[in-house]
BAMAR-135793 format. One record per atom (N, C-alpha, C): x, y, z; residue in three letters. Coordinates in steps of 0.001 Angstrom, whole numbers, padded with zeros to 6 digits, always signed. Each point is the difference from the previous one (the first is absolute). Example, Ala and Ser with C-alpha at 12.3 -4.5 7.8 and 13.67 -1.06 7.14 Angstrom:
2
+013190-005690+007800ALA -000890+001190+000000ALA +000900+001200+000000ALA -000350+001050-000720SER +000820+001190+000060SER -000770+001090+000730SER 
***
This chain:
275
+051363+167308+168822MET -000086-001300+000661MET -001432-000255+000412MET -000538-001183-000367GLY -001383-000317+000295GLY -000221-000247+001472GLY -001239+000243+000436SER -000323-000201+001405SER -000317-001472+000243SER +000209-000437+001232HIS -000266-001383+000369HIS -001500-000220+000134HIS -000498-001133-000446ARG -001410-000332+000133ARG -000313-000281+001465ARG -001094+000579+000454LYS -000389-000197+001389LYS -000524-001409+000180LYS +000537-000717+000986SER -000402-001386+000216SER -001318-000063+000746SER -000725-001093-000205SER -001275-000207+000670SER +000222-000579+001392SER -001075-000058+000791LEU +000088-000556+001353LEU +000380-001480-000053LEU -000559-000731-000978ILE +000314-001425-000121ILE +001476-000189-000334ILE +000530+000839-000894GLU +001413-000096-000353GLU +000890+000327+001192GLU -000409+000993+000795ASP +000786+000352+001190ASP +000011-001140+001016ASP -001155-000617+000215LEU -000081-001118+000946LEU +000813-001196-000496LEU -000069-000251-001302TYR +000791-001095-000581TYR +001495+000262+000156TYR +000409+001275-000199GLY +001403+000364+000175GLY +000469-000218+001422GLY -000854+000364+000973ILE +000355-000214+001403ILE +000134-001490+000294ILE -000972-000784-000492ALA +000011-001444+000269ALA +001204-000680-000630ALA +000418+000451-001189SER +001131-000640-000681SER +001334+000351+000632SER +000071+001145+000739PHE +001229+000377+000673PHE +000127-000654+001377PHE -001121-000437+000561LEU +000041-000667+001303LEU +000510-001429-000161LEU +000512-000604+001068PRO +000305-001441-000059PRO -001258-000771-000372PRO +000148-001046-000820TRP -001174-000695-000520TRP -000886-000551+001101TRP +000614-000502+001079TRP -000790-000589+001069TRP -000822+001056+000738TRP +000548+001240+000074LEU -000747+001067+000657LEU -001200+000409-000842LEU +000165+000029-001325SER -001123+000326-000887SER -001100-001056+000116SER +000380-001275+000115ILE -000990-001065+000161ILE -000760+000162+001319ILE +000732+000294+001064CYS -000642+000207+001309CYS -000965+001185-000045CYS +000401+001070-000689MET -000867+001166-000106MET -001228-000314-000838MET +000152-000810-001044ALA -001144-000390-000823ALA -001025-000768+000833ALA +000476-000922+000829ILE -000897-000767+000868ILE -000679+000905+001022ILE +000787+000910+000593GLY -000554+000915+000986GLY -001044+000931-000595GLY +000270+000538-001193PHE -000961+000877-000662PHE -001302-000740-000308PHE +000133-001257-000434TYR -001216-000747-000348TYR -000912-000153+001221TYR +000541-000473+001104PHE -000838-000253+001174PHE -000532+001304+000602PHE +000801+001073-000051TYR -000472+001275+000542TYR -001145+000554-000837TYR +000173+000045-001330LEU -001046+000535-000868LEU -001226-000903-000026LEU +000245-001312+000135ASP -001121-000928+000028ASP -000888+000254+001225ASP +000634+000399+001100SER -000781+000300+001205SER -000829+001274-000145SER +000397+000872-000926LEU -000745+001242-000238LEU -001078-000157-001069LEU +000095-001072-000787ALA -000953-000199-001101ALA -001302-000591+000525ALA -000695+000784+000827VAL -001261-000417+000598VAL -001092+000958-000457VAL -001123-000559-000450MET -001119+000834-000462MET -000432+000939+001129MET -000092+001313-000284PRO -000387+000951+001052PRO -001479-000137+000375PRO -000298+000328+001234VAL -001373-000005+000492VAL -000653+001332-000373VAL -001146-000072-000645ILE -000693+001212-000460ILE -000691+000673+001180ILE +000342+001283+000182ASP -000627+000814+001048ASP -000527+001278-000647ASP -001329+000131-000180PRO -000557+001189-000665PRO +000335+001314+000709PRO +000309-000087+001294GLN +000307+001205+000754GLN +001417+000514-000257GLN +000843-000837-000586LYS +001397+000388-000244LYS +000376-000286-001458LYS -000452+000868-000922PRO +000266-000245-001430PRO +001480+000056-000357PRO +000757+000904+000634MET +001425+000117-000317MET +000769-001239+000473MET -000369-000511+001156ALA +000634-001217+000496ALA -000302-001172-000932ALA -001201+000019-000582HIS -000382-001047-000949HIS +000885+000052-001238HIS +000248+001239-000538VAL +000852+000169-001177VAL +001436-000427+000309VAL +000497+000422+001163THR +001367-000350+000388THR +000147-001508+000170THR -001002-000627+000591GLY +000044-001440+000207GLY +000053-000774-001296GLY -000797+000433-001001TRP +000048-000668-001300TRP +001319+000232-000710TRP +000571+001208+000164LEU +001300+000298-000622LEU +001086-000897+000584LEU +000023-000132+001329VAL +000975-000875+000652VAL -000205-001441-000451VAL -001247-000406-000133TYR -000300-001374-000401TYR +000551-000311-001387TYR -000265+000883-000975TYR +000439-000268-001366TYR +001529+000055-000131TYR +000621+000977+000696VAL +001465+000083-000045VAL +000629-001240+000622VAL -000530-000428+001140ALA +000557-001176+000673ALA -000296-001273-000789ALA -001196-000084-000619TYR -000392-001209-000729TYR +000953-000274-001157TYR +000287+001038-000808TRP +000903-000185-001138TRP +001469+000106+000407TRP +000277+000817+001010GLY +001379+000174+000441GLY +000600-001240+000606GLY -000825-000869+000617ARG +000525-001224+000622ARG +000551-000972-001038ARG -000384+000191-001262TYR +000557-000812-001080TYR +001115+000726-000748TYR -000229+001293-000254LEU +000948+000760-000819LEU +001309+000263+000730LEU -000069+000494+001239LEU +001214+000369+000733LEU +000909-001203+000270LEU -000528-001125+000490PRO +000879-001171+000171PRO +000598-000479-001317PRO -000778+000100-001099LEU +000516-000436-001292LEU +001199+000850-000428LEU -000081+001313+000241ILE +001117+000895-000328ILE +001249-000401+000775ILE -000159-000304+001277PHE +001159-000333+000831PHE +000534-001397-000321PHE -000862-000903-000453VAL +000487-001315-000428VAL +000855+000143-001254VAL -000470+000797-000968PHE +000789+000244-001206PHE +001318+000699+000353PHE -000057+000935+000962GLY +001218+000665+000449GLY +000974-000968+000644GLY -000523-000961+000753ALA +000849-001011+000640ALA +000694-000872-001036ALA -000730-000346-001066VAL +000596-000789-001081VAL +001130+000782-000667VAL -000243+001283-000251THR +001036+000849-000597THR +001216+000108+000905THR -000229+000162+001312SER +001092+000092+000965SER +000805-001291+000043SER -000688-001135-000042LEU +000681-001292+000039LEU +000832-000232-001257LEU -000541+000403-001161LYS +000735-000139-001255LYS +001223+000909-000013LYS -000127+001215+000570ALA +001137+000921+000056ALA +001107-000552+000892ALA -000382-000629+001117LYS +001002-000601+000887LYS +000739-001119-000717LYS -000747-000845-000719ALA +000634-001085-000743ALA +000929+000541-001076ALA -000385+001105-000632LYS +000826+000617-001037LYS +001296+000529+000600LYS -000074+000652+001169ARG +001200+000541+000644ARG +000973-001115+000364ARG -000520-001074+000581VAL +000852-001123+000385VAL +000635-000635-001228VAL -000785-000113-001082SER +000517-000589-001234SER +001121+000846-000595SER -000165+001329+000012LEU +001036+000886-000530LEU +001298-000145+000788LEU -000124-000041+001327LEU +001193-000111+000831LEU +000694-001343-000213LEU -000765-001066-000079ASN +000593-001330-000203ASN +000622-000139-001385ASN -000586+000675-000989ASN +000583-000044-001343ASN +001402+000591-000003ASN +000180+001094+000757VAL +001328+000623+000093VAL +000918-000851+000870VAL -000541-000522+001087ARG +000815-000761+000953ARG +000589-001266-000619ARG -000776-000676-000820TYR +000445-001276-000533TYR +000391+000067-001471TYR +000006+001222-000562ASP +000390+000158-001401ASP +001518+000082-000096ASP +000572-000732-000935SER +001454+000011-000196SER +000447+001100-000952SER -000940+000786-000511ALA +000342+001073-000942ALA +000733+001121+000721ALA +000801+000805-000722PRO +000674+001148+000612PRO -000998+001006+000554PRO +000506+000868+000881GLN -000862+000987+000658GLN -000754+000858-000999GLN +000657+000429-001071GLN -000649+000875-000970GLN -001184-000696-000657GLN +000158-001288-000322ASP -001079-000739-000657ASP -001136-000293+000974ASP +000316-000279+001241ALA -001017-000359+000991ALA -000959+001147+000263ALA +000489+001238-000003LEU -000837+001157+000299LEU -000523+000692-001253LEU +000694-000141-001109ALA -000426+000667-001236ALA -001234-000645-000600ALA -000245-001256+000338ALA -001113-000730-000607ALA -001348+000361+000606ALA -000018+000758+001099ILE -001261+000328+000660ILE -000338+001471-000221ILE -001268+000343+000184SER -000466+001373-000181SER +000284+000826+001255SER -000209+001317-000104TRP +000237+000865+001166TRP -000954-000348+001134TRP -001252-000375-000346ARG -000961-000361+001038ARG +000413-001299+000682ARG +000465-000970-000768GLU +000474-001259+000572GLU +001257+000219+000837GLU +000829+000974-000400PHE +001197+000313+000781PHE -000399+000532+001379PHE -001018+000854+000053GLU -000479+000501+001285GLU -000546-001136+000861GLU -000728-000933-000611MET -000521-001151+000742MET +001136-000867+000527MET +001042-000165-000813LEU +001179-000774+000409LEU +000678+000643+001200LEU +000207+001313-000067VAL +000650+000725+001095VAL -000855-000073+001264VAL -001324+000134-000159GLY -000883-000095+001157GLY +000096-001351+000692GLY +000049-001068-000790GLN +000125-001338+000571GLN +001364-000201+000646GLN +001033+000617-000576PHE +001349-000055+000565PHE +000005+000569+001422PHE -000677+001133+000194PHE -000044+000598+001333PHE -000946-000765+000933PHE -001042-000590-000552ARG -000881-000825+000839ARG +000771-001158+000608ARG +000860-000618-000788GLU +000787-001114+000516GLU +000974+000435+001082GLU +000304+001276+000047LYS +000908+000517+001027LYS -000750+000468+001242LYS -001308-000234+000035GLY -000772+000277+001201GLY -000725+001323+000010GLY +000070+000760-001095TYR -000710+001267-000044TYR -001462-000212-000394TYR -000870+000841+000507LYS -001363+000078-000492LYS +000003+000989-001154LYS -000459-000424-001165VAL +000126+000789-001224VAL -001364+000511-000440VAL -000055+001291-000281SER -001210+000621-000545SER +000352+000614-001336SER -000701-000414-001046GLU +000264+000499-001350GLU -000842+001233-000270GLU +000578+000973-000711THR -000741+001187-000384THR -000712-000262-001318THR -000842+000929-000407THR -000753-000151-001243THR +000536+000899-001098THR +001198+000557+000193GLU +000584+000857-001024GLU +000469-000827-001181GLU +000157+000650-001156GLY +000470-000678-001199GLY +001509-000060-000031GLY +000541-000334-001166ALA +001449-000102-000156ALA +000665+001332+000310ALA +001061-000037+000828ASP +000737+001192+000402ASP -000908+001038+000649ASP -000990-000461+000745GLY -000926+000927+000635GLY +000448+000457+001366GLY +001221-000324+000430GLY +000475+000406+001314GLY +000243-001210+000873GLY -000472+000064+001246VAL +000167-001110+000933VAL -000885-001162-000456VAL +000587-001175-000116ASP -000732-001170-000498ASP -000456-000928+001121ASP +000784-000062+001088LEU -000320-000901+001106LEU +000207+000716+001327LEU -000827-000333+000968HIS +000196+000432+001381HIS +000264-001243+000843HIS +001069+000029+000772LEU +000369-001137+000840LEU -000196+000340+001471LEU -000393-001001+000776THR -000099+000142+001450THR +000693-001193+000625THR +000957+000270+000907ASP +000707-001110+000638ASP -000667-000382+001319ASP +000625-000919+000716ASN -000587-000492+001245ASN -000043+001055+001095ASN +000819+001050-000140ASP +000006+001094+000972ASP -000921+001131-000433ASP -000835-000243-001028PHE -000952+000966-000537PHE +000669+001219-000617PHE +001258-000153-000411LYS +000682+001052-000736LYS -000363-000129-001479LYS -000144+001145-000664THR -000409-000009-001402THR +001186+000339-000914THR +000004-000620-001173TYR +001035+000214-001004TYR -000665+000174-001362TYR +000607+000815-000835LEU -000509+000242-001344LEU +000865-000729-001019LEU -000628-000482-001056VAL +000720-000706-001054VAL -000399+000574-001354VAL +001002+000305-000805GLN -000254+000385-001385GLN +000698-001012-000910GLN -000750-000535-000956CYS +000523-001010-000920CYS +000257+000632-001366CYS +001148-000328-000599LYS +000366+000515-001317LYS +000376-001175-000901LYS -000912-000354-000869HIS +000263-001094-000933HIS +000591+000597-001278HIS +001250+000425+000099TRP +000697+000644-001109TRP +001014-000976-000579TRP -000138-000268-001287LYS +000842-000998-000645LYS +001284+000594-000573LYS -000004+001308-000229ALA +001158+000597-000672ALA +000728+000994+000897ALA -000602+001175+000237SER +000680+001069+000726SER +000101-000304+001490SER +000993+000603+000634LYS +000191-000141+001443LYS -000929+000961+000744LYS -000362-000344+001216VAL -000855+000845+000828VAL +000823+001185+000480VAL -000413+001242-000323PRO +000799+001173+000355PRO -000231+000456+001433PRO +000788+000976+000403VAL -000038+000470+001378VAL -001310+000701+000331VAL -000644+000657-000977ASN -001218+000746+000307ASN -001127-000926+000476ASN -000036-001248-000484VAL -001003-000953+000453VAL +000200-000316+001479VAL +001235-000231+000388VAL +000314-000306+001393VAL -000253+001215+000883VAL +000365+001184-000498ARG -000185+001232+000768ARG -001486+000289+000244ARG -000820-000217-001022GLU -001434+000257+000134GLU -000646-000970+000991GLU +000383-001268-000059LEU -000555-000968+000943LEU +000443+000318+001419LEU +001229+000457+000148TYR +000487+000392+001331TYR -000834+001154+000555TYR -000367+000941-000881GLY -000846+001116+000426GLY -001375-000471+000441GLY -000580-000952-000726VAL -001299-000554+000381VAL +000118-000748+001320VAL +001096-000721+000181MET +000225-000735+001240MET +000024+000940+001199MET +000692+001117-000140VAL +000074+000979+001088VAL -001366+000639+000233VAL -000708+000342-001099ALA -001302+000652+000121ALA -001029-000901+000675ALA +000072-001300-000249GLU -000958-000944+000579GLU +000488-000587+001323GLU +001181+000458+000456SER +000587-000482+001257SER +000170-001522+000000SER +000342-000552-001163ALA +000261-001437-000101ALA +001363-000321+000601ALA +000163-001230+000459SER +001253-000401+000628SER +001116-000240-001006SER -000366-000255-001238GLY +001004-000255-001022GLY -000658-000175-001355GLY +000820-000259-001011ALA -000520-000168-001354ALA +000909-000918-000796ALA -000554-000592-001040PHE +000733-000875-000908PHE -000282+000443-001432PHE +001046+000016-000815VAL -000162+000140-001445VAL +000498-001293-000620VAL -000879-000699-000695VAL +000334-001299-000574VAL -000100+000105-001513VAL +001060-000373-000694THR +000005+000068-001451THR +000426-001334-000599THR -000461-000243-001213SER +000438-001192-000725SER +001354+000221-000654SER +000448+001276-000019GLY +001285+000331-000606GLY +001034+000405+001030GLY +000529+001227-000165GLN +001061+000490+000885GLN -000280+001437+000411GLN +000842+000516+000899PHE -000085+001379+000460PHE +001235+000762-000472PHE -000166+001302-000198THR +001151+000826-000339THR +000867+000173+001238THR +001238+000415-000205ASP +000911+000238+001130ASP -000530+001115+000893ASP -000614+001035-000603ASP -000562+001104+000790ASP -001134-000488+000898ASP -000823-000901-000508ALA -001102-000533+000797ALA +000531-000791+001196ALA +001032-000798-000222GLN +000582-000778+001086GLN +000675+000901+001025GLN +000634+001062-000467ALA +000662+000929+000918ALA -001024+000734+000857ALA -001142+000377-000603PHE -001033+000712+000753PHE -000609-000885+001080PHE -000200-001281-000312ALA -000633-000911+000953ALA +000941-000429+001119ALA +001309+000147-000205ASN +000974-000446+000984ASN -000166+000756+001319ASN -000193-000729+001088GLY -000144+000606+001317GLY -001416+000390+000353GLY -000918-000122-000951LYS -001408+000305+000271LYS -000766-001307+000157LYS -001175+000087+000622ASN -000792-001206+000215ASN -000863-000292-001228ASN +000664-000042-001150ILE -000656-000334-001245ILE +000863-001035-000725ILE -000576-001134-000350GLN +000756-001117-000541GLN -000178-000079-001515GLN +001087-000233-000709LEU -000035-000174-001444LEU +000227-001476-000313LEU -000945-000604-000686ILE +000095-001423-000359ILE -000040-000100-001513ILE +001144-000332-000598ASP +000021-000138-001460ASP -000414-001415-000394ASP -000068-000227-001314GLY -000477-001289-000492GLY +000849-001165+000441GLY +001311+000182-000014LEU +000905-001074+000390LEU -000184-000375+001462LEU -000088+001005+000870LEU -000183-000262+001426LEU -001362-000620+000266LEU -001043+000471-000704LEU -001339-000538+000204LEU -000051-001487-000351LEU +000504-000349-001163VAL -000015-001406-000421VAL +000867-000840+000929VAL +001164+000520+000407SER +000886-000741+000898SER -000662-000230+001353SER -000712+001023+000506ALA -000684-000142+001284ALA -001135-001011-000094ALA -000725+000004-001122ILE -001085-000963-000190ILE +000548-001416-000078ILE +001125-000160-000705LYS +000606-001317-000155LYS +000806-000416+001225LYS +000265+000950+000905GLY +000777-000314+001191GLY +001478-000070-000247GLY +000474+000750-001020ARG +001424-000012-000329ARG +000701+001237+000536ARG +001296-000098+000192ASP +000855+001116+000399ASP +000706+000510-001245ASP -000281+001292-000371THR +000585+000553-001215THR +001408+000535+000215THR +000451+000034+001242GLN +001320+000558+000283GLN +001056-001101-000083GLN +000972+000155-000868GLN +001016-001026-000213GLN +001030-000007+001121GLN +000468+001162+000389ASN +001023+000095+001047ASN -000598+000704+001209ASN -000525-000765+000906LYS -000659+000580+001162LYS +001046+000422+001026LYS +000027+001284+000400PRO +001024+000465+000938PRO -000221-000548+001406PRO +001062-000074+000743VAL -000082-000441+001389VAL -000411+001186+000851VAL -001047-000168+000796ILE -000542+001083+000809ILE +000150-000372+001467ILE +000529+000900+000757SER +000294-000308+001397SER -001200+000215+000897SER -000821+001008-000286THR -001140+000312+000860THR -001281-000169-000789THR -000698-001099+000242VAL -001239-000283-000711VAL -001149-000059+000994VAL -001074+000718-000319ALA -001183-000050+000853ALA -000831-001201-000428ALA +000350-001170+000522SER -000614-001236-000468SER -001475-000091+000354SER -000447+000765+000993ALA -001413-000051+000380ALA -000868+000836-000934ALA +000634+000818-000843ILE -000737+000873-000915ILE +000213-000492-001415ILE -001095-000219-000711GLN +000074-000517-001353GLN -000328+001080-001016GLN +000622-000101-001154CYS -000221+000946-001083CYS -001435-000114-000507CYS -000699+001124-000206PRO -001378-000056-000487PRO -000110-000450-001442PRO +001135-000052-000712VAL -000023-000399-001412VAL +000351-001461-000184VAL +001144-000446+000586CYS +000484-001358-000262CYS +000083-000871+001248CYS -000367+000535+001172ASN -000002-000745+001268ASN +001395-000382+000491ASN +001048+000614-000550SER +001350-000245+000494SER +000238+000804+001284SER +001109-000311+000704ASP +000355+000773+001191ASP +000327+001434-000384ASP -000189+000893+000979MET +000269+001412-000240MET +001180+000482+000830MET +000647+001053-000483VAL +001207+000539+000616VAL -000260+001443+000422VAL +000510+000374+001168LEU -000133+001375+000466LEU +001040+000862-000707LEU -000451+001001-000760ARG +000885+000873-000753ARG -000271+001450+000351ARG +000870+000885-000478THR -000143+001436+000192THR -000001+000687-001349THR -001026+000806-000253ALA -000092+000711-001274ALA +001141+001009-000112ALA +000678+000009-001144LYS +001166+000865-000192LYS -000307+001268-000786LYS -001160+000028-000675LYS -000346+001185-000778LYS -001507+000142-000074LYS -000429+001134-000548GLY -001422+000257-000112GLY -000548+000644+001253GLY -001325+000236+000039PRO -000617+000675+001160PRO +000064-000821+001279PRO +000236-001314-000119ASN +000081-000856+001184ASN +001435-000313+000409ASN +000958+000778-000507ALA +001406-000239+000302ALA +000241+000015+001509ALA +000701-001043+000471GLY +000286-000116+001420GLY -000992-000855+000768GLY -001158-000241-000600ASN -001024-000819+000660ASN +000256-001481-000272ASN -000311-000822+000977GLN +000177-001443-000157GLN -001274-000648-000541GLN +000179-001069-000767PHE -001113-000757-000545PHE +000454-001433-000215PHE -000949-000904-000138PHE +000306-001392-000303PHE -000042-000202-001507PHE +001103-000532-000550GLY +000072-000298-001420GLY +000163-001490-000225GLY -000462-000455-001142CYS +000066-001429-000311CYS +001457-000468-000095CYS +000277-001189+000524SER +001358-000547-000045SER +000401-000416-001409SER -000972-000015-000932ARG +000304-000385-001375ARG +000281+001223-000888ARG +000087+001187+000613TYR +000292+001208-000777TYR +001329-000175-000763TYR +000094+000412-001287PRO -000961+000799-000769PRO -001016-000801-000808PRO +000033-001338+000087SER -000994-000787-000736SER -001406+000322+000478SER -000164+000196+001299CYS -001287+000392+000568CYS +000202+001291+000782CYS -000875+000975-000228ARG +000125+001304+000654ARG -001072+000216+001066ARG -000480-001082+000587GLY -001002+000116+001049GLY +000541+000712+001230GLY -000823+000857+000599THR +000376+000730+001210THR -001160+000025+000988THR +000338+000260+001261LYS -000985+000219+001048LYS +000537+001069+000939LYS -000907+000768+000564ALA +000424+001028+000945ALA +000575-000652+001255ALA +001060+000588+000523ALA +000638-000550+001200ALA -000783+000394+001241ALA 
***
């Protein structure tokens, strides 16, 4: 396997600027310009201090050219950030207003576009979303932060044929525990195996298949016969579909006997929250 090419300082700065909100990159570009411009002053020659003279000229030349180069990098980064935001919104709206079946709506996009779609889906639910720089199937794809500063991990699987197996869910659960995250989501364009669903049951890890994802984006209820529930925690909303949650007790697994909040739309939605 070939080694990754080492990126330059300009590429690193551009990457940072493109990941920031576009308006923040613009503000930083303006701030860098005025700060460096204030340093771009011809040094006063003092024969008694030759080293200070060299340092002064070095600062002058770096500030003189940097006041143009650094803001330009952040302006280009802001443009990239703004275009990425427009792309995410466009992907979500294409699914929301598309009359095509779920399989066609998600199969037409690439794995990278699927990650952008999922990220925008969680942004609309109030999460702060941070995208990783890993490639396809590189592990955790998104980091979420809610209003209570709790962190959640998201792994996206744009699989058109095979179902997501239990080992994928198990591995993400291990990463969630290792990073002390509050929860995790596995989002796929397809489906999950029965073993994967059984493993996630009762744990603070949510499985969102393609049908549920498209239904949640469109605002539809995928459950045909919704059961009558006597005890609903109406003040608590599902992190996946925003429906009311129900206080339940885990019947099996390592959390057997413990209470948790489950989505009232179960089994169409398997969202949970710790009680």
